[in-house]
N, C-alpha and C positions, 0 to 999 in steps of 0.2 A: 504494500500500500504506500503510495507516494505522498498522498495528502495528509497533512496534520489536521487534527480536529479543529484547530483555530482557523484553518483555511476553508473549512466547509461552510456553505451558505446555510446559516442557522437563523431562525427567528423564533421568538417566543409566541405561544399560541394566542396570547392576548394583544399582540402587536397590531398596529393599525394597518389598514389596507394600503395606505401611502407607503409605509415601511416595506410591505411586501413588494409593491410595484418598484420601489427603489432598488431592492435586491435583484429583482427579475430583469432590470435593465443591464445588469452585469452577468447574470447567470440564467440558465434556462430552467432552474428549479431552486427550491429552498426547502430544507428540512425543517419541520415544525417541532419544537421541543416544549416541554412543560415550562422550563426556565433554562437560561444559558448556564446557570450554575449546576443544575442537575443533569442536563443534556438528555433527559428521558424523552425518547422519540415518541411523538403522538401522531405525526402525519407528514405529508409532503404537499407542496403546491408547485405545480408545473405551469409552463406556458399554456398547456392545454386547458388547465383549470380556468385560467384567465380568459382564454378564447371562449369557453362556455358562458362566461359572464358577458362578454362582448357581443355574442351572437344569440340573442333571445329567440325562443321558439316562435313567438308571434312577431309580426312585422310592426315596428313602431317608428313613427316619424320623429326624429330628433332635430331640433333647431339649435345650431351651434354645437358646442362640445357636450356630449352626454355626461351626466353625473355618474362618475364611476361607482358611487355607492348605491345606485338604484338601477343598474342596467338590466337586470333580469327580473324586474318586478319584485325585487326584494331589497332589503337594506343590508349591505355588507359593511361591517365596521372593523371586524377583527379577523386575524389570520385563520383562526379555528373555524370560522363560518364558511370558508371556501376551500379548506384543505381536504385532501383525500386521506381518510383514516386507515390505520392498519396497513402501512405499506409492506410489500414483500421485503423480507430482510434476510441477512445471513449473519453468521457468527464468525469470529476470527479463525476458528479451526476448520471451517467448511472448505471444501475443495473448490478451486476456481471453476472446475467443470460443473459443479452443482449450481454455483451462482450463475454461470452462463446458461445452463438449462432452465433455471427459473426466469432469467431475462427473456429467453425465447418463448417459454410457456405463457408468461404473463404479458408478453409484448411490451416490455419496459426497457429503458436504456440505462438505468442506474439502480443499484441496490445498496441500501445502507448496511454497514457492518456494525452490528449491535452486540454489546456485551452487557448482560444484566439490565436490559432495556435502555442502556445508554448508548447513544451513537458515538462510535469511535473512529469512523471513517466511511468511505464509500467505494464501491466498485462501479465504474462506468464503462459503457461500451467504448468510449474514447480511450480510456486506460487500456482496455483489453486489445484494441486495435494497435495501439502503440507498442505494447509488449510483444504482440504477435509479429509486428513488423521488425522489431529489434531482433527477435529470435530468427526470423527469416534471413536478415542481413548477416548475422553471425554464422548461420548454417551455410550460407552460400560461400563465405570466405574460407571455409574448411576444406 
C-alpha cells in the first residue's frame, strides 16, 4: 500500500455538502468516517453519488445556478445524507487477488483497507494498474 492514511480523502459524516464538493474537486471519491480521530469507516461518496443529485428523475426547469442543497427534491446538508453505506472492504491480510475479484464482482474501482472498522488505506484500480505495469516492465528486462 503506497498511500498513508493522512493522504486518503476522508470526511466526517456530519461535514457539510460544501466540504464534500470541495474534496471531490481534487479526488473522485471521499471516504466517510465517524470522526477523523476514530477513522471508523461508515461510507463513501463518489462522483456518481453527486451525479445522482445533479440529474433528478423528473425534469425541472432551473433558472440560473441550481441550489445544490435541493437538486433532487430533497435537502442535503450533511455528508451522511448522500453517502453510500457499507462499502465493500478488505483487511490488511487479504490477498490482492481477493480484492481484485471483489472490485470486478461489485463493479467498483476502489476498496478501503479496514482494520477493526478503521480505515487504514485503500486499494484502487489505478494502484493495481501501476503495479501490474511495473511488474511487466521488470519481467521484460529479464
